[in-house]
Rosetta silent file (secondary structure, phi, psi, omega in degrees, C-alpha in Angstrom):
SEQUENCE: XXXXXXXXXXXXXXXXXXXXXXXXXXXXXXXXXXXXXXXXXXXXXXXXXXXXXXXXXXXXXXXXXXXXXXXXXXXXXXXXXXXXXXXXXXXXXXXXXXXXXXXXXXXXXXXXXXXXXXXXXXXXXXXXXXXXXX
SCORE:     score description
SCORE:     0.000 S_00000001
   1 L     0.000 -118.210  177.506  112.553   98.161  101.653 S_00000001
   2 L  -101.655   12.124 -172.831  111.793   95.108  103.766 S_00000001
   3 H   -56.944  -30.115  178.236  108.860   96.601  105.548 S_00000001
   4 H   -68.958  -12.050 -178.174  106.353   94.199  103.871 S_00000001
   5 H   -97.497  -15.465 -174.034  108.121   91.281  105.529 S_00000001
   6 L   -68.483  136.525 -178.740  108.121   92.796  109.033 S_00000001
   7 E   132.463 -172.567  179.864  105.884   91.018  111.590 S_00000001
   8 E  -106.936  131.256 -176.427  105.151   87.612  112.930 S_00000001
   9 E  -124.416  145.700  176.852  104.329   84.810  110.544 S_00000001
  10 E  -121.316  138.726 -175.169  103.196   81.261  111.051 S_00000001
  11 E   -73.805  131.638  175.865  103.821   78.401  108.511 S_00000001
  12 E  -110.783  -20.765  174.657  100.628   77.035  107.102 S_00000001
  13 E  -151.843  156.045  178.619  101.980   74.719  104.422 S_00000001
  14 E  -148.829  127.218 -176.688  105.147   73.047  103.259 S_00000001
  15 E  -122.724  122.678  171.696  105.611   71.264  100.013 S_00000001
  16 L    70.672   23.256 -176.561  108.622   69.013   99.068 S_00000001
  17 H   -73.443  -33.992  174.811  110.650   70.188  102.094 S_00000001
  18 H   -59.217  -43.426  179.937  112.017   66.620  102.922 S_00000001
  19 H   -63.298  -41.003  177.455  113.453   66.377   99.442 S_00000001
  20 H   -60.617  -49.986 -178.163  115.038   69.869   99.872 S_00000001
  21 H   -63.306  -32.074  172.708  116.497   68.896  103.245 S_00000001
  22 H   -65.263  -47.062 -177.981  118.008   65.734  101.625 S_00000001
  23 H   -56.139  -40.513 -177.275  119.471   67.902   98.811 S_00000001
  24 H   -79.507  -11.909  174.355  121.264   70.144  101.416 S_00000001
  25 L    96.472   21.014  175.677  122.631   67.059  103.095 S_00000001
  26 L   -71.851  141.178  174.197  120.480   67.019  106.288 S_00000001
  27 L   -74.131  171.169 -172.208  120.423   63.735  108.081 S_00000001
  28 H   -58.354  -47.947 -176.369  117.398   61.589  108.809 S_00000001
  29 H   -64.216  -46.655 -177.745  116.833   62.869  112.413 S_00000001
  30 H   -62.102  -38.840  178.454  117.178   66.547  111.384 S_00000001
  31 H   -68.972  -37.852  179.308  114.689   65.990  108.496 S_00000001
  32 H   -62.881  -43.065 -177.070  112.183   64.295  110.772 S_00000001
  33 H   -62.556  -46.416 -176.896  112.389   67.206  113.242 S_00000001
  34 H   -63.405  -35.815  177.709  112.090   69.776  110.340 S_00000001
  35 H   -73.173  -32.412  178.821  109.056   67.956  108.923 S_00000001
  36 H   -77.484  -29.753 -173.429  107.257   67.928  112.259 S_00000001
  37 L   -76.093  139.030  171.848  108.028   71.544  113.059 S_00000001
  38 L  -114.853   80.222 -170.509  105.608   74.322  112.243 S_00000001
  39 L   -63.691  148.144  161.722  107.775   77.340  112.672 S_00000001
  40 E  -103.958  150.211 -172.827  106.690   80.845  113.451 S_00000001
  41 E  -130.962  124.746  175.555  108.985   83.478  111.980 S_00000001
  42 E  -109.819  132.937  172.706  109.361   87.043  113.360 S_00000001
  43 E  -121.053  133.439 -175.057  110.949   89.668  111.232 S_00000001
  44 E  -146.746  161.260  174.598  111.943   93.065  112.571 S_00000001
  45 E  -129.322  128.254  178.112  114.194   96.011  111.676 S_00000001
  46 L   -91.459  177.086 -176.252  116.019   98.001  114.296 S_00000001
  47 L   -73.510   -6.213  173.194  116.929  101.713  114.172 S_00000001
  48 L   -95.788    4.660  177.835  120.434  100.890  112.963 S_00000001
  49 L    88.395    1.785  178.007  119.130   99.153  109.956 S_00000001
  50 L   -74.284  138.309  176.247  119.843   95.576  111.159 S_00000001
  51 E  -102.620  132.798  174.597  117.197   93.028  110.141 S_00000001
  52 E  -118.964  144.051  173.637  116.450   90.135  112.477 S_00000001
  53 E  -130.111  119.556 -175.309  114.699   86.944  111.615 S_00000001
  54 E  -119.335  119.870  176.665  113.750   84.701  114.511 S_00000001
  55 E  -106.210  123.898 -176.759  112.404   81.195  113.871 S_00000001
  56 E  -115.428  125.693  170.731  110.648   79.449  116.693 S_00000001
  57 L  -128.044  172.996  172.501  109.631   75.752  116.859 S_00000001
  58 L   -67.867  -18.022 -178.808  108.986   73.391  119.706 S_00000001
  59 L   -88.811  -41.214 -175.955  112.439   71.921  118.978 S_00000001
  60 L  -162.323  162.944  174.846  114.646   75.014  118.823 S_00000001
  61 E  -123.229  130.024  178.337  114.778   78.780  118.366 S_00000001
  62 E  -129.142  145.413  179.823  117.185   80.365  115.967 S_00000001
  63 E  -140.340  135.728  173.521  117.807   84.056  115.225 S_00000001
  64 E  -121.473  145.835  173.007  119.905   85.791  112.668 S_00000001
  65 E  -126.710  133.931 -171.021  120.704   89.520  112.473 S_00000001
  66 E  -155.552  167.362  167.975  122.001   91.013  109.340 S_00000001
  67 L  -116.274  139.960  178.525  122.309   93.972  107.000 S_00000001
  68 L   -52.797  141.012  176.450  121.363   93.610  103.401 S_00000001
  69 L    70.330   11.374 -177.831  124.247   92.792  101.082 S_00000001
  70 L  -119.125  116.925 -175.355  126.695   92.037  103.998 S_00000001
  71 L   -68.698  138.400  178.512  127.900   88.436  104.197 S_00000001
  72 E  -142.536  162.689  174.984  127.698   86.790  107.732 S_00000001
  73 E   -82.741  140.424 -179.270  128.171   83.480  109.368 S_00000001
  74 E  -138.062  143.357  170.889  125.065   81.428  110.088 S_00000001
  75 E  -106.479  119.930 -175.796  124.339   78.059  111.685 S_00000001
  76 L   -80.635  165.135 -177.495  121.316   76.544  110.018 S_00000001
  77 L   -57.581  -25.561  179.083  118.536   74.601  111.902 S_00000001
  78 L   -99.045   19.912  171.466  120.209   71.287  110.683 S_00000001
  79 L    68.819   22.009  172.652  123.609   72.603  112.057 S_00000001
  80 L   -78.714  138.101  175.074  125.307   73.460  108.729 S_00000001
  81 E   -89.557  113.588 -175.358  127.891   76.222  109.118 S_00000001
  82 E  -126.967  156.650  166.758  127.211   78.623  106.153 S_00000001
  83 E   -99.991  132.553 -171.869  128.173   81.945  104.838 S_00000001
  84 E  -126.142  138.430  167.421  124.934   83.884  104.136 S_00000001
  85 E  -123.062  130.102  178.761  124.132   86.936  102.191 S_00000001
  86 E  -107.072  139.205 -179.972  120.670   88.578  102.208 S_00000001
  87 E  -138.412  157.056  174.275  119.494   90.837   99.349 S_00000001
  88 E  -116.814  109.219 -175.830  116.318   92.563   98.356 S_00000001
  89 E  -126.795  122.772  178.903  115.663   92.003   94.628 S_00000001
  90 L    48.286   47.020 -176.484  112.379   92.902   92.911 S_00000001
  91 L    63.255   16.249  177.228  110.564   92.940   96.312 S_00000001
  92 E  -111.084  139.344  171.848  111.945   89.458   97.138 S_00000001
  93 E   -94.083  111.999 -176.112  114.126   88.821  100.184 S_00000001
  94 E  -101.563  125.955  177.237  116.924   86.513   98.872 S_00000001
  95 E  -113.169  117.353 -177.952  118.884   84.423  101.297 S_00000001
  96 E  -113.149  116.665  176.093  121.998   82.866   99.680 S_00000001
  97 E  -110.868  135.248  176.601  123.870   80.229  101.780 S_00000001
  98 E  -128.403  137.580  174.632  127.199   78.808  100.770 S_00000001
  99 E  -159.631  141.687  175.253  129.224   75.968  102.408 S_00000001
 100 L    46.304   41.657  177.684  131.701   73.358  101.272 S_00000001
 101 L    81.885    7.267 -177.661  131.350   74.245   97.600 S_00000001
 102 E  -113.145  160.360  172.900  127.484   74.094   97.757 S_00000001
 103 E  -143.400  133.563  173.780  124.891   76.854   97.444 S_00000001
 104 E  -127.027  148.593  178.374  121.202   77.144   98.307 S_00000001
 105 E  -120.361  127.217  172.402  118.823   79.967   97.772 S_00000001
 106 E  -117.789  114.807 -175.685  115.802   80.757   99.862 S_00000001
 107 E  -102.966  122.473  177.679  113.600   83.373   98.191 S_00000001
 108 E  -118.511  136.541 -178.826  110.799   85.015  100.229 S_00000001
 109 E  -149.407  156.795 -177.204  108.127   87.171   98.736 S_00000001
 110 E  -101.692  127.243 -175.760  104.691   88.451   99.628 S_00000001
 111 E  -134.491  120.079  178.590  101.745   87.166   97.511 S_00000001
 112 L    47.666   45.606  176.915   98.128   87.894   98.486 S_00000001
 113 L    62.385   16.829  173.668   99.252   88.913  102.028 S_00000001
 114 E  -114.351  148.145  170.140  101.003   85.491  102.464 S_00000001
 115 E   -97.339  122.805 -179.162  104.822   85.070  102.577 S_00000001
 116 E  -104.359  122.407  173.981  105.992   82.423  100.160 S_00000001
 117 E  -108.826  114.417 -179.659  109.399   80.942  100.793 S_00000001
 118 E  -102.472  116.540 -176.542  110.919   79.086   97.869 S_00000001
 119 E  -101.426  123.658 -179.427  113.913   76.937   98.812 S_00000001
 120 E  -129.544  131.748  175.605  116.089   75.782   95.955 S_00000001
 121 E  -134.378  104.573 -176.117  119.061   73.411   95.977 S_00000001
 122 L    63.624 -121.439 -176.700  120.299   72.358   92.562 S_00000001
 123 L  -100.733   12.770 -177.965  117.120   71.069   90.797 S_00000001
 124 E  -103.056  122.694 -176.361  115.165   70.489   94.044 S_00000001
 125 E  -122.145  129.889  173.120  112.549   73.110   94.975 S_00000001
 126 E  -118.754  147.047  179.385  110.464   73.284   98.186 S_00000001
 127 E  -129.071  130.547  179.670  107.792   75.905   98.883 S_00000001
 128 E  -121.057  133.630 -174.179  106.724   76.931  102.387 S_00000001
 129 E  -113.079  131.366 -176.735  103.780   79.232  102.916 S_00000001
 130 E  -123.072  142.145  173.533  103.376   81.576  105.921 S_00000001
 131 E  -120.474  152.371  179.954  100.488   83.769  107.017 S_00000001
 132 E   -60.196  129.742 -179.409  100.510   86.774  109.269 S_00000001
 133 L   -98.357  125.857 -172.897   99.884   85.865  112.866 S_00000001
 134 L   -63.889    0.000    0.000   97.555   88.410  114.394 S_00000001
């Protein structure tokens, strides 16, 4: 299931994220903070099957709890109010966010013991790489 994602991850690189943030409609200040932040991400599963993802930066801490394939409300780091569905497809954790007629997809997968997060909005793609934090 999602066991390969469980653990604490630290971001080691981010490519094209400012363009992605522009594409989702984030303002200048939110983009500047996002570009400066080097988030750590903790992923866990509880005994009822809820998955939690907690992102921590020097600016803010956000946590979502969910079950796969069950839509839920989420407030994104740039304060968008979205409906989110998480799925596991071909060993990829797929996060689909919808708001005001827009949709973005964040696909997380493990490659060479790194977690690669590919963020797609229309034709804009950003890639963020995380490594396990010992």
